[in-house]
Each structure stands twice: as structure tokens, then as C-alpha cells.
C-alpha positions as CSV (number, residue, x, y, z in Angstrom):
1,M,2.2,-1.1,7.1
2,F,1.3,2.0,5.0
3,Q,2.4,4.4,7.8
4,E,5.6,2.5,8.4
5,T,6.6,2.8,4.8
6,M,6.1,6.6,5.1
7,S,8.9,6.5,7.9
8,G,12.5,7.0,7.2
9,S,13.5,3.3,7.7
10,P,10.6,0.9,7.0
11,S,11.1,-2.8,7.7
12,P,11.7,-5.3,5.0
13,E,8.1,-6.6,5.8
14,A,6.6,-3.3,5.1
15,V,8.5,-2.7,2.0
16,A,7.5,-6.1,0.6
17,T,3.9,-5.4,1.5
18,A,3.9,-2.1,-0.3
19,K,5.5,-3.7,-3.4
20,A,2.9,-6.3,-3.4
21,A,0.0,-3.8,-2.9
22,V,1.3,-1.7,-5.7
23,D,1.5,-4.8,-8.0
24,V,-2.1,-5.7,-7.2
25,A,-3.5,-2.1,-7.3
26,D,-1.9,-1.7,-10.7
27,G,-3.4,-4.8,-11.9
28,K,-0.3,-6.7,-12.7
29,V,-1.1,-9.7,-10.6
30,P,-3.8,-11.2,-8.5
31,L,-3.7,-10.7,-4.7
32,S,-2.8,-14.3,-3.9
33,T,0.2,-14.3,-6.5
34,A,1.5,-11.1,-5.2
35,C,1.5,-12.5,-1.6
36,K,3.3,-15.5,-2.7
37,V,6.0,-13.7,-4.5
38,Y,6.6,-11.2,-1.7
39,N,5.9,-13.6,1.1
40,V,3.4,-11.3,2.8
41,R,-0.1,-11.8,4.3
42,E,-3.2,-11.1,2.0
43,Q,-4.7,-9.1,4.9
44,N,-1.8,-6.8,5.2
45,V,-1.7,-6.0,1.5
46,I,-5.4,-5.3,1.6
47,Q,-5.1,-3.0,4.6
48,Y,-2.1,-1.3,2.9
49,I,-4.4,-0.5,-0.2
50,I,-7.1,0.7,2.0
51,D,-4.8,3.0,4.0
52,R,-3.0,4.4,1.0
53,T,-6.2,5.1,-0.7
54,E,-7.5,6.9,2.5
55,Y,-4.3,8.8,2.5
56,E,-4.4,9.9,-1.1
57,T,-8.0,11.0,-0.8
58,I,-7.4,13.2,2.0
59,L,-4.6,14.7,0.1
60,E,-6.8,15.4,-2.7
61,V,-9.5,16.9,-0.7
62,T,-7.1,19.2,1.2
63,N,-5.5,20.3,-2.2
64,D,-9.0,20.9,-3.6
65,R,-9.9,23.1,-0.6
66,R,-6.7,25.2,-1.2
67,K,-7.7,26.1,-4.7
């Protein structure tokens, strides 16, 4: 889902998963609540958070090496 949200035209499910993941990661709501609100699967939200974290970590490492 994370890769799909980075594309030019993500599906409505990918957008909903991203919104749920952001709410959970920001501590706004528990995982189960976010999934109910956005009507998405918990596993997809968890995987989105993992993939996003991996992507952000790679960017940080890459940027640190360029300094």
C-alpha cells in the first residue's frame, strides 16, 4: 500500500490505509479504531507503517552519507 500511495494515482483503499496509518503513528487513535473509521484491515495498516518507516530510514541514511 505504501508504494501505491507514492504513485500518481493511488486507489481509494491505499489512501484510506495511509490515513489510518498516520492517525495510528501520530497516536491519535488506537489501531482498531482507525481501521473501523477508515474501513481497512489492521494488517495493511501495520505493513504500511513498516514500509513507510523503512523508506524514511533509507532516506535519512542516504542524506547522512551525502553530508
